C-alpha positions as CSV (number, residue, x, y, z in Angstrom):
1,M,37.3,57.4,19.9
2,L,39.9,56.4,22.6
3,L,41.5,59.3,24.4
4,P,44.9,58.9,26.1
5,E,44.7,59.9,29.8
6,T,46.8,62.9,30.8
7,N,50.0,62.2,32.6
8,V,52.9,64.1,34.0
9,S,55.9,64.0,31.7
10,E,58.6,61.3,32.6
11,I,61.1,64.1,33.3
12,E,58.9,65.9,35.7
13,S,57.7,62.8,37.4
14,A,61.2,61.4,37.8
15,S,62.3,64.6,39.6
16,L,59.8,64.1,42.4
17,D,60.1,61.7,45.3
18,P,57.1,59.6,46.4
19,L,56.2,62.0,49.3
20,E,56.2,65.0,46.9
21,R,54.0,63.1,44.5
22,H,51.5,62.2,47.2
23,L,51.4,65.8,48.5
24,L,50.8,67.2,45.1
25,N,48.1,64.8,44.0
26,D,46.4,63.6,47.2
27,F,45.9,66.9,49.1
28,Q,44.6,69.3,46.5
29,R,41.4,69.2,48.6
30,N,40.4,68.1,52.1
31,L,43.2,69.6,54.0
32,P,42.7,68.5,57.6
33,L,40.9,71.2,59.5
34,E,42.4,70.7,62.9
35,P,45.1,72.5,64.9
36,R,48.0,70.5,63.4
37,P,46.9,69.7,59.8
38,F,50.4,68.8,58.5
39,Q,50.9,66.3,61.4
40,R,47.7,64.6,60.3
41,M,48.9,64.5,56.7
42,A,52.2,63.1,57.9
43,E,50.4,60.3,59.8
44,Q,48.5,59.4,56.6
45,L,51.7,59.3,54.6
46,G,53.9,57.5,57.1
47,T,56.4,60.3,57.6
48,S,57.0,63.3,60.0
49,E,55.3,66.6,60.2
50,A,58.7,68.3,59.7
51,R,59.2,66.4,56.5
52,V,55.8,67.4,55.2
53,L,56.4,71.1,55.9
54,E,59.9,70.9,54.4
55,C,58.5,69.3,51.2
56,L,55.7,71.8,50.9
57,S,58.0,74.7,51.4
58,L,60.4,73.4,48.8
59,L,57.5,72.9,46.3
60,N,56.4,76.4,47.0
61,R,59.8,77.9,46.5
62,D,60.5,76.2,43.2
63,G,57.1,77.2,41.8
64,R,55.5,73.7,41.5
65,I,52.7,74.9,43.9
66,S,51.4,78.4,44.3
67,R,50.2,78.0,47.9
68,V,48.4,75.7,50.3
69,G,45.1,77.3,51.0
70,P,41.5,77.9,49.8
71,V,40.0,78.4,46.4
72,F,37.0,80.6,46.9
73,R,33.9,80.0,44.8
74,P,33.4,82.8,42.3
75,H,31.1,85.6,43.6
76,S,30.8,84.1,47.1
77,V,33.5,86.5,48.2
78,G,33.4,89.9,46.5
79,T,33.0,89.9,42.7
80,S,35.2,89.1,39.7
81,T,35.3,89.0,35.9
82,L,37.3,87.6,33.1
83,A,38.6,90.5,31.1
84,A,40.2,90.7,27.7
85,M,41.9,93.1,25.4
86,A,43.1,93.2,21.8
87,V,46.6,94.5,22.2
88,P,48.8,95.4,19.2
89,G,51.8,93.0,19.2
90,E,54.4,95.7,19.6
91,R,52.6,96.9,22.8
92,L,51.8,93.5,24.4
93,D,54.7,93.4,26.9
94,E,54.1,97.0,27.9
95,V,50.3,96.5,28.4
96,A,50.8,93.2,30.2
97,L,53.2,94.7,32.6
98,L,50.8,97.6,33.4
99,I,47.9,95.2,34.0
100,N,50.1,93.1,36.3
101,Q,50.6,96.2,38.6
102,Y,46.9,96.0,39.7
103,P,46.6,93.9,42.9
104,E,43.1,93.1,41.8
105,V,44.5,91.0,38.9
106,N,45.5,87.4,39.7
107,H,45.8,85.7,36.3
108,N,47.2,87.4,33.2
109,Y,47.8,85.4,30.0
110,E,48.6,85.9,26.4
111,R,46.4,83.6,24.2
112,E,46.3,82.8,20.6
113,H,43.6,85.1,19.2
114,R,43.2,88.6,17.9
115,I,41.9,89.4,21.4
116,N,45.2,88.3,22.9
117,L,45.4,89.4,26.5
118,W,43.2,87.7,29.1
119,F,43.2,88.4,32.8
120,V,41.0,87.9,35.9
121,V,40.0,90.9,38.0
122,T,38.6,90.5,41.5
123,A,37.3,93.2,43.8
124,P,35.3,93.5,47.1
125,D,32.2,94.8,45.2
126,E,30.9,95.7,41.7
127,P,31.6,99.5,41.9
128,H,35.2,98.8,42.7
129,L,35.5,96.3,39.9
130,Q,34.1,98.8,37.4
131,E,36.4,101.5,38.6
132,I,39.4,99.2,38.0
133,L,38.2,98.3,34.5
134,K,37.7,102.0,33.6
135,D,41.1,102.8,35.0
136,M,42.7,100.1,32.8
137,E,41.1,101.6,29.7
138,L,42.3,105.0,30.7
139,R,45.9,103.9,31.3
140,T,46.2,101.7,28.2
141,G,44.1,103.6,25.8
142,L,42.5,100.2,24.8
143,P,39.0,98.9,25.4
144,V,38.5,96.1,28.0
145,I,35.9,93.4,27.3
146,S,34.4,92.2,30.6
147,L,33.0,88.7,30.6
148,P,31.7,87.9,34.1
149,M,30.5,84.4,35.0
150,L,26.8,83.9,34.5
151,E,26.6,80.2,35.5
152,A,29.1,77.6,36.6
153,Y,29.0,74.0,35.4
154,H,32.4,73.0,36.9
155,I,34.5,75.0,39.4
156,D,38.1,74.2,40.3
157,L,38.0,71.2,42.5
158,G,41.5,70.0,41.8
159,F,43.5,68.3,39.1
160,S,44.3,64.6,39.0
161,L,48.0,64.2,38.1
162,Q,47.7,60.5,37.3
163,W,51.4,59.7,38.1
164,G,52.8,56.9,36.0
165,V,50.1,56.8,33.3
166,G,51.9,56.1,30.0
167,N,51.4,57.4,26.5
168,S,51.1,54.2,24.5
169,A,48.0,53.2,22.7
170,A,47.8,50.1,25.0
171,E,47.3,52.4,27.9
172,A,44.7,54.6,26.3
173,S,41.3,54.8,27.8
174,H,38.1,56.9,28.0
175,P,38.3,59.8,30.5
176,S,36.1,59.4,33.4
177,A,33.2,61.4,34.8
178,R,33.9,63.0,38.2
179,Q,33.2,60.9,41.2
180,A,31.8,63.7,43.3
181,P,28.7,65.5,42.1
182,F,29.1,69.2,41.2
183,H,26.2,71.6,42.0
184,P,25.9,74.3,39.3
185,G,26.1,77.7,40.8
186,P,25.0,81.2,39.9
187,G,27.0,84.2,38.8
188,P,26.7,87.8,39.8
189,G,23.2,89.1,40.4
190,L,21.9,85.6,40.9
191,G,22.5,85.2,44.6
192,K,25.4,84.1,46.8
193,A,26.2,81.0,48.7
194,E,24.7,80.8,52.1
195,G,27.1,81.7,54.9
196,A,29.2,84.0,52.7
197,I,31.2,87.0,54.0
198,E,29.1,88.5,56.8
199,S,31.3,90.4,59.2
200,E,34.5,92.3,59.7
201,F,36.0,89.1,61.1
202,D,35.1,87.3,57.9
203,R,36.7,90.1,55.8
204,R,39.9,90.0,57.9
205,L,40.0,86.2,57.7
206,V,39.7,86.3,53.9
207,A,42.4,88.9,53.6
208,T,44.7,86.7,55.7
209,I,44.2,83.3,54.0
210,Q,43.5,84.3,50.4
211,Q,47.2,84.0,49.6
212,G,47.6,80.7,51.4
213,L,48.2,79.3,54.9
214,P,51.6,79.8,56.6
215,L,53.6,76.6,56.3
216,V,54.1,76.1,60.1
217,A,53.0,73.4,62.5
218,Q,49.9,75.3,63.7
219,P,48.8,77.5,60.8
220,F,45.3,78.3,62.1
221,A,46.7,79.5,65.4
222,E,49.0,81.9,63.5
223,I,46.1,83.1,61.4
224,A,43.9,83.5,64.5
225,E,46.5,85.7,66.1
226,Q,46.6,87.9,63.0
227,V,42.8,88.4,62.8
228,G,42.3,88.8,66.6
229,L,40.4,85.6,67.4
230,D,41.2,82.1,68.6
231,E,42.2,79.1,66.6
232,R,38.9,77.2,67.2
233,Q,36.9,80.1,65.7
234,V,39.0,80.2,62.6
235,I,38.7,76.4,62.1
236,R,35.0,76.5,62.7
237,R,34.5,79.3,60.1
238,L,36.5,77.5,57.5
239,R,34.4,74.4,58.0
240,E,31.3,76.4,57.6
241,W,32.6,78.0,54.4
242,L,33.5,74.6,53.0
243,A,30.1,73.1,53.9
244,N,28.3,76.1,52.3
245,R,30.5,76.0,49.2
246,V,31.9,79.5,49.8
247,I,35.3,77.7,49.5
248,S,35.4,75.2,46.6
249,R,38.4,73.4,48.0
250,L,41.1,73.8,50.6
251,G,44.5,72.2,49.9
252,V,47.5,72.2,47.7
253,I,47.2,74.5,44.7
254,V,49.5,73.2,41.9
255,R,51.1,75.0,39.0
256,H,50.3,72.8,36.1
257,R,53.0,73.9,33.7
258,R,55.8,73.2,36.2
259,L,54.4,69.7,36.6
260,G,54.6,68.7,32.9
261,Y,51.3,70.1,31.6
262,R,52.9,72.3,28.9
263,A,49.7,73.1,27.0
264,N,46.4,74.6,28.1
265,A,43.6,76.0,26.0
266,M,40.6,78.1,26.9
267,V,38.0,76.5,24.6
268,V,35.1,78.9,23.7
269,W,31.8,77.8,22.1
270,D,29.1,79.7,20.4
271,V,26.1,77.8,21.8
272,P,22.4,78.6,21.2
273,D,21.1,80.2,24.4
274,D,18.6,77.4,25.0
275,R,21.3,74.8,25.0
276,V,23.9,76.4,27.2
277,S,23.0,74.7,30.5
278,Q,22.6,71.3,28.9
279,L,25.9,71.4,27.1
280,G,27.7,73.1,30.0
281,R,26.6,70.2,32.3
282,C,27.8,67.7,29.8
283,M,31.2,69.2,29.5
284,G,31.6,69.8,33.2
285,Q,31.2,66.2,34.1
286,Y,34.5,65.1,32.6
287,D,37.6,65.1,34.7
288,F,39.8,66.6,32.1
289,V,37.7,69.8,32.1
290,T,39.1,71.9,34.9
291,L,36.7,74.8,34.5
292,C,33.4,75.3,32.7
293,Y,31.3,78.5,32.8
294,Q,28.7,80.4,30.9
295,R,29.7,84.0,30.1
296,P,28.0,86.8,28.1
297,R,28.5,87.5,24.5
298,R,29.8,91.0,23.7
299,L,28.7,91.4,20.1
300,P,30.1,92.3,17.6
301,E,33.6,91.8,19.3
302,W,32.9,88.5,21.0
303,R,30.4,85.8,20.0
304,Y,31.2,83.0,22.4
305,N,29.1,82.2,25.5
306,L,30.4,78.9,26.9
307,F,34.0,78.5,28.2
308,C,35.9,75.5,29.4
309,M,39.6,75.0,30.3
310,I,41.6,72.0,29.3
311,H,45.2,71.1,30.2
312,G,47.5,68.6,28.5
313,R,51.1,67.5,28.0
314,D,51.2,69.2,24.6
315,R,48.9,70.8,22.0
316,D,48.0,67.4,20.4
317,T,46.7,66.0,23.7
318,V,44.5,69.0,24.3
319,I,43.2,68.9,20.7
320,E,42.4,65.2,21.2
321,K,40.4,66.0,24.3
322,V,38.4,68.6,22.6
323,E,37.6,66.3,19.7
324,W,36.5,63.6,22.2
325,L,34.3,66.2,24.0
326,V,32.7,67.2,20.6
327,Q,31.7,63.5,20.1
328,Q,30.5,62.9,23.6
329,C,28.4,66.0,24.0
330,D,27.1,66.2,20.4
331,L,28.9,69.4,19.6
332,Q,29.5,68.9,15.9
333,D,27.3,71.8,14.9
334,I,28.7,74.2,17.5
335,P,31.3,76.8,16.4
336,H,34.3,76.9,18.7
337,R,37.8,78.1,19.1
338,L,40.8,76.9,21.0
339,L,42.7,79.8,22.6
340,F,46.0,78.2,23.6
341,S,48.1,80.0,26.2
342,R,51.3,81.5,24.9
343,R,52.7,83.2,28.0
344,S,51.8,83.6,31.6
345,F,52.4,87.1,32.8
346,K,50.9,86.6,36.2
347,Q,49.4,83.7,38.2
348,R,48.5,83.8,41.9
349,G,45.6,83.5,44.2
350,A,42.8,86.1,44.1
351,H,42.8,89.2,46.3
352,Y,39.2,89.8,47.4
353,Q,40.0,91.7,50.6
354,R,42.9,93.9,51.4
355,S,44.9,93.4,54.6
356,D,46.6,96.3,56.2
357,A,50.0,94.9,55.1
358,A,48.8,94.5,51.5
359,D,47.0,97.8,51.1
360,H,48.0,99.2,47.7
361,G,46.1,102.5,48.0
362,T,43.5,104.1,45.9
363,V,43.2,104.0,42.1
364,A,44.6,107.6,42.1
365,S,47.7,106.5,44.0
366,R,48.1,103.5,41.7
367,Q,47.9,105.7,38.7
368,R,50.9,107.7,40.1
369,E,52.8,104.5,40.7
370,L,52.1,103.2,37.2
371,A,53.1,106.5,35.6
372,S,56.6,106.1,37.0
373,C,57.0,102.6,35.6
């Protein structure tokens, strides 16, 4: 079976100049860790530092990127879970708005399933996470299903935009395996990456960079001033976190829908427990799979234990990719569902640590705020 490669729609592609395309595609990882990173990027692209900063600022303002900054490896900084709720249709907007009010929530989507509201909750530690989930149940009157990651087979390492790839049958080809090896990682309770958050300095640094670098000529100097250290210490610590895989990647974080990827599905599989790792590794090797995790079952409400995320230009493209994956990984006997995204209620970087400026108060104070909404 031949699978057409994913490409950005002609309309979206045509609206971007060559510099914007290179910034979006070539710098999703490996942002230069030096005092003037955007100057180094400009040298590689044959332009000026000012032009790079201008382009990135524009892409950020119009929503094509969410930030330039780190993606932290799950459970290397604090803890997190994928949570879900079965919300009656007439209450969905109300409940989604309430969930959005929590600073611990960074993604919140409506998906095509009886369990229709899916969101990611992050927190500094497990007690705080559980407190938030209980508070959500109290505020909504609905049960929350918590599905923390147990094992990772592929973590967000970027998303090849493949500018200029067409849709015709003549241009169809097999998707490729990833060029760089991925090292499966543990979930909560199974250990953390070496060199994870160890000090108050680390916590301040996470709180400062988790929503992205300032788009200025010397971003690390500005960050250093905010956390009370010097630029060299900040750069050195970020290098250590990248080397130890505390940070999965450091670069441009794109918003797929604004770049022509109109469909995305969370594909969930009911895999025999003794085959989860084997099949997760098989799925995770293909470049069109952007995330692949093992998560717990929650019977009787939830039977699926293997999750992967697939984006495409439209529903048919995503379905074709899933069919191709079934053939390549011998999944014909594995029950699965495609939970397409309907609406995105919230999408931003995770908040693992609170900065003084972003302190939203205790759960009790948040309850008072939500009661007035």
